[in-house]
C-alpha positions as CSV (number, residue, x, y, z in Angstrom):
1,M,175.3,-124.4,166.6
2,A,176.9,-123.7,163.7
3,G,174.7,-123.3,160.5
4,E,171.7,-122.4,162.3
5,G,171.2,-119.7,160.1
6,H,171.6,-121.8,157.0
7,M,168.4,-124.1,158.3
8,N,166.4,-121.3,158.9
9,A,166.8,-120.0,155.3
10,V,165.8,-123.2,153.9
11,N,162.7,-123.7,156.4
12,K,161.6,-120.0,155.1
13,V,162.0,-121.0,151.3
14,L,160.1,-124.1,152.1
15,Q,157.2,-122.4,153.9
16,K,156.7,-119.6,151.0
17,N,156.8,-122.7,148.4
18,L,153.9,-124.6,150.8
19,Q,152.0,-121.2,150.9
20,K,152.3,-120.9,147.2
21,S,151.2,-124.3,146.4
22,I,148.4,-123.6,148.6
23,D,147.2,-120.2,147.3
24,R,147.3,-122.0,143.5
25,R,144.8,-124.9,144.7
26,K,142.6,-122.3,146.3
27,S,142.7,-120.2,143.1
28,Y,142.4,-123.2,140.9
29,K,139.3,-124.3,142.7
30,N,137.7,-120.7,142.6
31,S,138.5,-120.6,138.8
32,I,136.7,-123.9,138.3
33,V,133.5,-122.5,140.4
34,S,133.4,-119.2,138.0
35,M,133.9,-120.8,134.8
36,N,131.2,-123.2,135.4
37,S,128.6,-120.7,137.2
38,N,127.3,-119.1,133.8
39,S,126.3,-121.9,131.8
40,E,123.2,-120.4,130.2
41,L,122.9,-120.1,126.4
42,K,120.8,-117.2,124.8
43,F,119.3,-117.3,121.6
44,K,118.2,-115.1,118.8
45,E,114.4,-114.6,119.2
46,I,112.7,-115.0,115.9
47,S,109.3,-114.9,115.2
48,N,107.1,-118.0,114.1
49,D,106.8,-117.5,110.5
50,K,110.4,-117.4,110.2
51,L,110.8,-120.3,112.4
52,E,108.5,-122.4,110.2
53,K,110.4,-121.4,107.2
54,L,113.6,-122.2,108.7
55,K,112.0,-125.9,109.5
56,H,111.0,-126.2,105.9
57,K,114.1,-125.2,104.4
58,I,116.0,-127.9,106.9
59,R,113.5,-130.5,105.9
60,I,113.9,-129.9,102.2
61,E,117.8,-130.0,102.8
62,S,117.5,-133.3,104.8
63,K,115.3,-134.7,101.9
64,K,117.5,-133.8,99.4
65,H,120.6,-135.6,101.1
66,Q,118.6,-138.8,101.9
67,Q,117.8,-139.1,98.3
68,K,121.4,-138.4,97.1
69,M,122.7,-140.8,99.7
70,F,120.1,-143.4,98.5
71,W,121.3,-142.8,94.8
72,I,125.0,-143.2,95.8
73,F,124.0,-146.4,97.6
74,V,122.2,-148.0,94.6
75,L,124.8,-146.9,92.4
76,L,128.1,-148.5,94.6
77,T,125.7,-151.8,94.8
78,I,125.5,-151.9,90.9
79,I,129.3,-151.4,90.8
80,V,130.0,-153.9,93.5
81,I,127.6,-156.6,92.0
82,T,129.2,-156.1,88.3
83,L,132.6,-156.2,89.5
84,F,131.6,-159.8,91.6
85,Y,130.1,-160.9,88.1
86,F,133.0,-160.3,86.0
87,L,135.4,-161.8,88.6
88,F,133.7,-165.1,89.4
89,S,131.9,-165.4,85.7
90,D,135.5,-166.8,84.1
91,F,136.0,-168.9,86.9
92,N,135.6,-172.2,84.9
93,I,137.8,-175.2,85.9
94,D,137.5,-178.5,84.4
95,F,137.8,-180.8,87.3
96,S,137.8,-183.8,85.6
97,I,141.4,-183.6,85.1
98,F,141.9,-183.9,88.7
99,S,139.4,-187.3,89.2
100,R,141.2,-190.9,89.3
101,R,140.1,-193.0,86.3
102,R,140.3,-196.8,86.6
């Protein structure tokens, strides 16, 4: 048959591509397994005294941050209240002009 050599070449290329695809899948699965196999974290060991000092320092910073946020909230609340006061304090419309007089 004519063209038989051409068909064999196409089949060989398709087989190579299929094999490459299979190899890629296997290597991807192996890489996922190898990436997830080492999941332990190691931290620096410190003494109990240093650990207590660090905890105390973190607590002090947290307390300062909370106080700062509280005062910011109070200041913003005062600003909003004064803005509403000045916005609505001059809202004096005499509705008597809209009423019917008989």
